[in-house]
VEXSETI-648958 format. One record per residue (C-alpha): residue number from 1; residue in one letter; x, y, z. Coordinates in nm, 4 decimals. Each point is the difference from the previous one (the first is absolute). Layout:
PAVEX  num  residu      east     north        up
PAVEX  NUM       A         X         Y         Z
...
***
This chain:
PAVEX  num  residu      east     north        up
PAVEX    1       M   -0.4740   -1.0337   -2.1470
PAVEX    2       G   -0.1630    0.1626    0.3021
PAVEX    3       I    0.2376   -0.1270    0.2676
PAVEX    4       R    0.0958    0.2720    0.2473
PAVEX    5       S    0.1580    0.0577    0.3397
PAVEX    6       G   -0.2110   -0.0965    0.2995
PAVEX    7       Q   -0.2225   -0.2350   -0.1993
PAVEX    8       P   -0.0943   -0.3370    0.1553
PAVEX    9       I    0.2285   -0.2726   -0.1352
PAVEX   10       S   -0.3073   -0.2090   -0.0872
PAVEX   11       R   -0.1223    0.2696   -0.2386
PAVEX   12       A    0.3440    0.0341   -0.1572
PAVEX   13       Y    0.0122   -0.3766   -0.0513
PAVEX   14       K   -0.3379    0.0000   -0.1745
PAVEX   15       I    0.1191    0.2755   -0.2339
PAVEX   16       S    0.3346   -0.1639   -0.0753
PAVEX   17       P    0.0436   -0.3605    0.1181
PAVEX   18       D    0.3170   -0.0320   -0.2107
PAVEX   19       A    0.1814    0.2878    0.1734
PAVEX   20       V    0.2959   -0.0709    0.2284
PAVEX   21       Y   -0.0992    0.0256    0.3682
PAVEX   22       L    0.2874    0.0431    0.2444
PAVEX   23       R   -0.0253   -0.1049    0.3645
PAVEX   24       P    0.0694    0.2977    0.2295
PAVEX   25       N    0.2630   -0.0060    0.2727
PAVEX   26       F   -0.1258    0.2540    0.2533
PAVEX   27       P    0.2565   -0.0712    0.2731
PAVEX   28       L    0.2738    0.0732   -0.2558
PAVEX   29       Y   -0.1703    0.3231   -0.1090
PAVEX   30       S   -0.0242    0.1083    0.3638
PAVEX   31       R    0.3698   -0.0659    0.0670
PAVEX   32       V    0.1099    0.1891   -0.3115
PAVEX   33       S   -0.2321    0.2880    0.0878
PAVEX   34       K    0.1559    0.0297    0.3460
PAVEX   35       R    0.3501    0.0125   -0.1470
PAVEX   36       I   -0.1017    0.2670   -0.2499
PAVEX   37       M   -0.1744    0.2122    0.2632
PAVEX   38       N    0.3118   -0.0147    0.2187
PAVEX   39       I    0.2050    0.1286   -0.2938
PAVEX   40       L   -0.2453    0.2845   -0.0581
PAVEX   41       R    0.0025    0.1013    0.3669
PAVEX   42       G    0.3718    0.0652   -0.0289
PAVEX   43       F   -0.0585    0.2687   -0.2624
PAVEX   44       S   -0.2649    0.1996    0.1867
PAVEX   45       D   -0.0517    0.2321    0.2948
PAVEX   46       K   -0.3583   -0.1229    0.0354
PAVEX   47       F   -0.1425   -0.3237   -0.1396
PAVEX   48       E   -0.3501   -0.1401   -0.0473
PAVEX   49       Q   -0.0743   -0.3416   -0.1479
PAVEX   50       V   -0.3495   -0.0146   -0.1500
PAVEX   51       S   -0.0036   -0.3480   -0.1578
PAVEX   52       I    0.2244   -0.2970   -0.0696
PAVEX   53       D    0.1572    0.1846   -0.2960
PAVEX   54       E   -0.0555    0.3707    0.0629
PAVEX   55       A    0.1345    0.2615    0.2397
PAVEX   56       F    0.0380    0.3750    0.0484
PAVEX   57       L    0.3385    0.1538    0.0845
PAVEX   58       D    0.0511    0.3530    0.1321
PAVEX   59       A    0.3620    0.1099   -0.0521
PAVEX   60       T   -0.0544    0.3732    0.0542
PAVEX   61       E    0.2415    0.0242    0.2953
PAVEX   62       K    0.2653   -0.1919   -0.1922
PAVEX   63       L   -0.0373    0.1861   -0.3308
PAVEX   64       G   -0.1746    0.3244    0.0839
PAVEX   65       R   -0.2301    0.0843   -0.2905
PAVEX   66       D    0.2565   -0.0641   -0.2725
PAVEX   67       Y   -0.1866   -0.1992   -0.2650
PAVEX   68       A    0.3174   -0.0712   -0.1983
PAVEX   69       N    0.1393   -0.1780    0.3066
PAVEX   70       A   -0.3349   -0.1756    0.0434
PAVEX   71       R    0.0259   -0.1335   -0.3568
PAVEX   72       D    0.3531   -0.1256    0.0700
PAVEX   73       L   -0.1229   -0.1691    0.3175
PAVEX   74       A   -0.2810   -0.1717   -0.1908
PAVEX   75       I    0.2478   -0.1261   -0.2610
PAVEX   76       T    0.2204   -0.1356    0.2789
PAVEX   77       I   -0.2959   -0.1768    0.1624
PAVEX   78       K   -0.1023   -0.1619   -0.3285
PAVEX   79       A    0.3558   -0.1189   -0.0655
PAVEX   80       E    0.0405   -0.1459    0.3508
PAVEX   81       L   -0.3315   -0.1886   -0.0098
PAVEX   82       E    0.0884   -0.1515   -0.3362
PAVEX   83       A    0.3536   -0.0907    0.1116
PAVEX   84       K   -0.1037   -0.1562    0.3332
PAVEX   85       E   -0.3389   -0.1521   -0.0859
PAVEX   86       G   -0.0076   -0.0170   -0.3820
PAVEX   87       L   -0.3202    0.2055   -0.0060
PAVEX   88       I   -0.0942    0.3202   -0.1774
PAVEX   89       C   -0.2291    0.2648    0.1453
PAVEX   90       S   -0.1705    0.3251   -0.0940
PAVEX   91       I    0.0537    0.3170    0.2040
PAVEX   92       G   -0.1876    0.3283    0.0080
PAVEX   93       V    0.1601    0.3090    0.1544
PAVEX   94       A   -0.2345    0.2860    0.0917
PAVEX   95       P   -0.0768    0.2525    0.2764
PAVEX   96       N   -0.2585   -0.2230    0.1728
PAVEX   97       K   -0.1120   -0.3621    0.0338
PAVEX   98       S   -0.3011    0.0013   -0.2329
PAVEX   99       S    0.1916    0.1672   -0.2840
PAVEX  100       A    0.2968   -0.2338    0.0476
PAVEX  101       K   -0.2385   -0.2975   -0.0180
PAVEX  102       I   -0.1467    0.1288   -0.3279
PAVEX  103       A    0.3488    0.0698   -0.1363
PAVEX  104       S    0.1171   -0.3522    0.0882
PAVEX  105       E   -0.2780   -0.1416   -0.2211
PAVEX  106       F    0.0895    0.2287   -0.2900
PAVEX  107       Q    0.2789   -0.1936   -0.1742
PAVEX  108       K   -0.0362   -0.3597    0.1147
PAVEX  109       P    0.1789   -0.2343   -0.0133
PAVEX  110       D    0.3463    0.1097    0.1202
PAVEX  111       G   -0.1000    0.3668   -0.0120
PAVEX  112       L    0.1278    0.3150    0.1664
PAVEX  113       T   -0.2122    0.3155   -0.0070
PAVEX  114       V    0.1040    0.3200    0.1795
PAVEX  115       V   -0.2649    0.2703    0.0418
PAVEX  116       Y    0.1251    0.3415    0.1109
PAVEX  117       P   -0.2204    0.2166    0.2265
PAVEX  118       D   -0.0464    0.2771   -0.2561
PAVEX  119       N   -0.1188   -0.2523   -0.2597
PAVEX  120       L   -0.2162   -0.2176    0.2241
PAVEX  121       Q   -0.3475    0.1233   -0.0950
PAVEX  122       T    0.0951   -0.0036   -0.3688
PAVEX  123       F    0.1232   -0.3590    0.0299
PAVEX  124       L   -0.3198   -0.1127    0.1735
PAVEX  125       A   -0.2536    0.1897   -0.2156
PAVEX  126       P   -0.0189   -0.2246   -0.3133
PAVEX  127       L   -0.0084   -0.3289    0.1949
PAVEX  128       P   -0.3336   -0.1801    0.0465
PAVEX  129       A   -0.1681    0.0581    0.3357
PAVEX  130       S    0.0305   -0.3758    0.0631
PAVEX  131       A    0.3800    0.0453    0.0187
PAVEX  132       I   -0.0590    0.1209    0.3562
PAVEX  133       S    0.0339   -0.3000    0.2297
PAVEX  134       G   -0.3326   -0.0354    0.1810
PAVEX  135       I   -0.2222    0.0971   -0.2926
PAVEX  136       G   -0.1693   -0.3258   -0.0909
PAVEX  137       K   -0.2523   -0.0903   -0.2663
PAVEX  138       K   -0.3059    0.1445    0.1754
PAVEX  139       T    0.1676    0.3296    0.0908
PAVEX  140       D    0.1450    0.0279   -0.3496
PAVEX  141       E   -0.3451   -0.0522   -0.1506
PAVEX  142       F   -0.1491    0.2669    0.2260
PAVEX  143       L    0.2766    0.2477   -0.0843
PAVEX  144       S   -0.0532   -0.0690   -0.3694
PAVEX  145       S   -0.3734    0.0689    0.0428
PAVEX  146       I    0.0797    0.3533    0.1219
PAVEX  147       G    0.2507    0.0630   -0.2788
PAVEX  148       V    0.3186   -0.0896    0.1888
PAVEX  149       N    0.2132   -0.2350   -0.2089
PAVEX  150       T    0.3547    0.1197    0.0690
PAVEX  151       I    0.1872    0.1247    0.3045
PAVEX  152       G    0.0035    0.3370   -0.1762
PAVEX  153       D   -0.3817   -0.0040    0.0005
PAVEX  154       L    0.0128   -0.0833    0.3700
PAVEX  155       Q    0.2317    0.2975    0.0617
PAVEX  156       K   -0.2747    0.2308   -0.1284
PAVEX  157       V   -0.2693   -0.1298    0.2366
PAVEX  158       P   -0.0381    0.2241    0.3080
PAVEX  159       G    0.0993   -0.1701    0.3236
PAVEX  160       K   -0.3414    0.0690    0.1531
PAVEX  161       E   -0.1703   -0.1939   -0.2794
PAVEX  162       L    0.2311   -0.2974    0.0524
PAVEX  163       V   -0.0763    0.0041    0.3729
PAVEX  164       K   -0.3716    0.0148   -0.0811
PAVEX  165       N    0.0283   -0.3124   -0.2168
PAVEX  166       F    0.2632   -0.1974    0.1926
PAVEX  167       G    0.0070    0.1325    0.3562
PAVEX  168       K    0.3464    0.0118    0.1605
PAVEX  169       T    0.1390   -0.2035   -0.2903
PAVEX  170       G   -0.0713    0.3025   -0.2197
PAVEX  171       V    0.2642    0.1992    0.1893
PAVEX  172       W    0.2549   -0.2740   -0.0703
PAVEX  173       L   -0.1009   -0.0202   -0.3689
PAVEX  174       W    0.0397    0.3753   -0.0396
PAVEX  175       G    0.3454   -0.0114    0.1586
PAVEX  176       V    0.1191   -0.2915   -0.2136
PAVEX  177       A   -0.1295    0.1492   -0.3260
PAVEX  178       N    0.1715    0.3308    0.0690
PAVEX  179       G    0.3268   -0.1564    0.1193
PAVEX  180       L   -0.0478    0.1332    0.3537
PAVEX  181       E   -0.0431   -0.3236    0.1968
PAVEX  182       K    0.2335   -0.0005    0.3032
PAVEX  183       I   -0.0506   -0.3375    0.1719
PAVEX  184       E    0.3139   -0.0924    0.1937
PAVEX  185       V    0.2132   -0.2988   -0.0924
PAVEX  186       K    0.0223   -0.2193    0.3085
PAVEX  187       E    0.0130   -0.3656    0.0959
PAVEX  188       R   -0.3509   -0.1268    0.0683
PAVEX  189       P   -0.0676   -0.3375    0.1631
PAVEX  190       M   -0.2263   -0.2222   -0.2063
PAVEX  191       R   -0.3373   -0.0067    0.1735
PAVEX  192       S   -0.2045   -0.2142   -0.2382
PAVEX  193       L   -0.0080   -0.1676   -0.3387
PAVEX  194       S   -0.3155   -0.0165   -0.2085
PAVEX  195       A   -0.1520   -0.0926   -0.3346
PAVEX  196       E   -0.3250    0.1458   -0.1323
PAVEX  197       H   -0.2187   -0.0257   -0.3090
PAVEX  198       T   -0.2645    0.2418   -0.1280
PAVEX  199       F   -0.2502   -0.1788   -0.2239
PAVEX  200       E   -0.0693    0.1525   -0.3404
PAVEX  201       K   -0.3702   -0.0476    0.0759
PAVEX  202       D   -0.1503   -0.0315    0.3467
PAVEX  203       V   -0.0415   -0.3699    0.0844
PAVEX  204       S   -0.2970   -0.1661    0.1681
PAVEX  205       D    0.1315   -0.3576   -0.0288
PAVEX  206       K    0.1745   -0.0615    0.3338
PAVEX  207       T    0.1618   -0.3174   -0.1375
PAVEX  208       A    0.1825    0.2166   -0.2555
PAVEX  209       V    0.1088    0.2336    0.2789
PAVEX  210       L    0.1358   -0.2952    0.2002
PAVEX  211       S    0.1882   -0.1233   -0.3047
PAVEX  212       K    0.1590    0.3423   -0.0398
PAVEX  213       L    0.0831    0.0029    0.3718
PAVEX  214       D    0.1945   -0.3261   -0.0450
PAVEX  215       E    0.1912    0.1535   -0.2941
PAVEX  216       L    0.0849    0.3058    0.2070
PAVEX  217       A    0.1192   -0.2202    0.2869
PAVEX  218       A    0.2413   -0.1744   -0.2387
PAVEX  219       R    0.1272    0.3347   -0.1290
PAVEX  220       L    0.0403    0.1272    0.3554
PAVEX  221       Q    0.1918   -0.3060    0.1108
PAVEX  222       K    0.2557    0.0656   -0.2749
PAVEX  223       R    0.0614    0.3423    0.1520
PAVEX  224       V    0.0281   -0.1536    0.3467
PAVEX  225       L    0.2619   -0.2476   -0.1209
PAVEX  226       S    0.1879    0.2751   -0.1848
PAVEX  227       S    0.0069    0.2081    0.3195
PAVEX  228       N    0.1383   -0.2919    0.2045
PAVEX  229       V   -0.2560    0.0462    0.2774
PAVEX  230       E   -0.2677   -0.1936    0.1838
PAVEX  231       F   -0.3295    0.1488    0.1195
PAVEX  232       R   -0.2569   -0.0554    0.2758
PAVEX  233       I   -0.2840    0.2295   -0.1094
PAVEX  234       I   -0.2108   -0.0792   -0.3083
PAVEX  235       G   -0.2773    0.2268   -0.1223
PAVEX  236       I   -0.2319    0.0804   -0.2874
PAVEX  237       K   -0.1394    0.3195   -0.1483
PAVEX  238       I   -0.3311    0.0098   -0.1860
PAVEX  239       R   -0.1640    0.2937   -0.1741
PAVEX  240       F   -0.3573   -0.0083   -0.1258
PAVEX  241       K   -0.1701    0.1787   -0.2884
PAVEX  242       N   -0.0818    0.3109    0.2041
PAVEX  243       F    0.3666    0.0268    0.1143
PAVEX  244       L   -0.0919   -0.1339    0.3451
PAVEX  245       T    0.3263   -0.1598    0.1138
PAVEX  246       F    0.0749   -0.2520    0.2762
PAVEX  247       T    0.3229   -0.1521    0.1314
PAVEX  248       R    0.0193   -0.3056    0.2205
PAVEX  249       E    0.3096   -0.1647    0.1473
PAVEX  250       N    0.1010   -0.2787    0.2357
PAVEX  251       K    0.3185   -0.0821    0.1879
PAVEX  252       I    0.1038   -0.3638   -0.0240
PAVEX  253       N    0.1945   -0.1904    0.2655
PAVEX  254       F    0.3301   -0.0277   -0.1877
PAVEX  255       S    0.2136    0.1824   -0.2557
PAVEX  256       T   -0.0047   -0.1469   -0.3495
PAVEX  257       D    0.0509    0.0756   -0.3686
PAVEX  258       S   -0.2503   -0.2650   -0.1089
PAVEX  259       L   -0.2291    0.0495   -0.2979
PAVEX  260       E   -0.2504   -0.2397    0.1561
PAVEX  261       A   -0.0167    0.2155    0.3139
PAVEX  262       I   -0.0755    0.3130   -0.2023
PAVEX  263       Q   -0.2654   -0.1698   -0.2129
PAVEX  264       Q   -0.1695   -0.1785    0.2883
PAVEX  265       E   -0.0169    0.3023    0.2287
PAVEX  266       A   -0.1052    0.2331   -0.2820
PAVEX  267       R   -0.2856   -0.2347   -0.0883
PAVEX  268       N   -0.1021   -0.0209    0.3676
PAVEX  269       L   -0.0115    0.3789    0.0245
PAVEX  270       F   -0.1961    0.0255   -0.3248
PAVEX  271       R   -0.2838   -0.2138    0.1413
PAVEX  272       E   -0.1391    0.3084    0.1736
PAVEX  273       F   -0.0770    0.1507   -0.3420
PAVEX  274       E   -0.1107   -0.3077   -0.1977
PAVEX  275       N   -0.3695    0.0788    0.0377
PAVEX  276       N    0.0335    0.3755   -0.0472
PAVEX  277       P   -0.2221    0.0889   -0.2995
PAVEX  278       R    0.2198    0.2901   -0.1115
PAVEX  279       K    0.2235   -0.0437   -0.3042
PAVEX  280       V    0.3740   -0.0049    0.0677
PAVEX  281       R    0.2219    0.2655   -0.1580
PAVEX  282       L    0.3359   -0.0847    0.1618
PAVEX  283       I    0.1489   -0.2899    0.1932
PAVEX  284       G    0.3375   -0.0126    0.1714
PAVEX  285       V    0.2089   -0.1993    0.2448
PAVEX  286       F    0.2814    0.1156    0.2275
PAVEX  287       V    0.2438   -0.1292    0.2602
PAVEX  288       S    0.1915    0.1747    0.2796
PAVEX  289       D    0.1758   -0.0478    0.3359
PAVEX  290       F    0.3241   -0.1149   -0.1604
PAVEX  291       K    0.3146   -0.1680    0.1161
PAVEX  292       T    0.3035   -0.0607   -0.2190
PAVEX  293       K    0.0686   -0.3613   -0.0917
PAVEX  294       V    0.3295   -0.1784    0.0509
PAVEX  295       E    0.1498   -0.0084   -0.3472
PAVEX  296       A    0.0261   -0.3297   -0.1847
PAVEX  297       S    0.3141   -0.1218   -0.1717
PAVEX  298       E    0.0474    0.0492   -0.3740
PAVEX  299       D   -0.0885   -0.3615   -0.0802
PAVEX  300       D   -0.3071   -0.0171    0.2243
PAVEX  301       S   -0.2892   -0.0620   -0.2366
PAVEX  302       A   -0.2547   -0.0813    0.2701
PAVEX  303       T   -0.1393    0.3540   -0.0022
PAVEX  304       L   -0.0238    0.0299   -0.3773
PAVEX  305       E   -0.3537    0.0680   -0.1087
PAVEX  306       S   -0.1434   -0.2802   -0.2107
PAVEX  307       W   -0.1600    0.1023   -0.3275
PAVEX  308       V   -0.2729   -0.2099   -0.1541
PAVEX  309       S    0.0938   -0.0678   -0.3598
PAVEX  310       K   -0.3547   -0.0666   -0.1117
PAVEX  311       C   -0.3169    0.1752    0.1143
***
């Protein structure tokens, strides 16, 4: 029907007004996520949470490089999460983070994919280049224009050519495609949360850009609520047709998780660019300077986000 992840709820409602729309419970999701991440930490030597429902585990010290033991560990993790939280998960086991991420997507839902070092390049080769996390629509289109459609195609491109086209990112792409990426698994404090949108066609109508900014603020606030944090810094990012990019931010006087605060401050910051004659290619909003909120009780519905049933 054309409904997809990340789409504004208003657009989904126009497509299918008779669908069932469920109210989200972000405080609950955050509490469950914390319990799951604590379980995962117990199975690893090194741990890195990357989102509310995703993490990397390095168990090399515990297991050595025995992939049979790694498979058994993954099976144990899946069984424990289902027993304690009633949730299934997909796990990818591989020699590095990027390959494990790709492997975890391979057999969803409830999948387990183990990729051995001597088979890594062969496993990656037939997959589409877009299977690499970080290759978005624009990059995928550019790669396709130079004849790169699969990771195997990417493996054949000389590293120097990738650097020429992508700068330092080309080095990372080359490493990921060839299964040689070696970024360490480690706990990283969350520095910011953001939401961005690249327009299919460059936009001159600033009212349309503002409307999209409000949508992005709503999407961002969901992530803030899921992360159980409050912020003090609110900012925007704007990119024009010629790739000229600006960021602006402001620190407010109090910590909050308010949607109204994000929208109001983002609109205030956007005023600087309202009369800029250039067409807009990308708009984004971000928040930072976090503090963790005191958790609400299970029956506290005051922080539940309200969904408009009709748009």
